[in-house]
N, C-alpha and C positions, 0 to 999 in steps of 0.2 A: 104602210100597212097598219091597220088598227091592232092594238094589243088585245088579245083574247080576254074575255071576261073570265076571271078566276073561277075554276071549278073546284069545289071543296073536296078534299080527301080527308076522311076521318081516320086518324091513327089511334089504334086501340091502346097503345102503351109507348113507352120510351125505348123499348127493345128495338135495336136496328133491324133484326130479322123480321119481326112482326111488322114494323113500319114499312120495310121494303115490300113485303107481301101485300100490305094494305095499298101500296101504290101500283105494283105491277103483277100481283099474284092472282088476279081474278081469272076467270075462264078465258077471256079474250085478249087482254092487253099484251100479255107475253107473246101471244101468237102474232099480233100486229107487229111487235118488235122483231120477232123472228122473220116475218115477211119483209120488213124493211132491210134487215141484214142480207136477205136473199135478193134484194133489188127492187122489190115492190115500192111504188111511190105514190100512186094515184088511188083514189077511192075505189075505182073499179078493180084495181089489182087486189086490194084487200077483200072486196066483196066476192071475188072468185076463189078465195082460199078454200081448199077442200073441206075444211071444218064447217063451212056454211054460216058465218057470222051474220045474224040478222042486221039489216041496214040501220035500224034505229039504234042498236047497241054499238055498231061500228061508228056512227056519227058521234055518239056520246063519248066513246073511248078516245077517239081522235081529239075531240075538244078537251077532254081531261088531260091527255098526254101533251097537248100544246100548252095548256094552262100551267102544267107542272114542268115545263121546259124539257120534256123528253124528246119532242119533235118540234120542228119548225114547219110552218105552212107557207109555201111559196107559190105565188100565182104563175102559171105557165101559159095561160090564155086569158084574154080580156073580154072577148065577146063570143059566147057567154063566158063569164068569169069561172075559171077552173083552177084548182090548186093541186099541187103535189106536196108530199110530206117527206121530210128527211130527218134523220136522227141528229140531235144536237150532240155536243160533247158529253153531256149528262147521259143521253140515251146510248151513245156509243160505248160508254163506260160499262154498260151491261154485257158487253161481248164475252168477258170471261165467265159470267154467270150463265149465259146462254150455252157456252161450250160445256160447262160443267153439267148442266141439265141434259144436254145432248149425250155426253159421254156416259152419264149415269143411266140414261134410258137405253143406250146401246149395250151397256154391260148387264143390265138387270131386267130388262123387259124383252122377251123373245120376239123375233121377227120384226125388228125396227130398222128403218133406213135413215141414213143421214143426208139423203138427197133433198133438194128443194121440194117443197110441197107441190104435189100434183094430184090430179084426180078429176072427177067429173066437173068440178068447179075450178080446178087448178089451171095454171098458166100453160 
């Protein structure tokens, strides 16, 4: 499988918190990671997320995540060629961060649910 063309990520400073946010803190990347933890793996799974990620942004984020070794792209069909995504060890290492974000949201934002994402576009 060809190695993805590197996607540049601009880091604002040497601060590890700022750098982590530069990598995964945009509006969509962290939600794709969330969906991967909940079992999503195909482009269509992410596109159905209730937050409604635009397809051009989804494609861009998946390319960036692959380039930065957060996800691996695996062919699951050859004709037509289709891919699934899975978290790498680097991506899986975000699980404690995701749990902390979930717990903070459950504690401090009223009427939140820890269930997998669902809704009109959900699974």
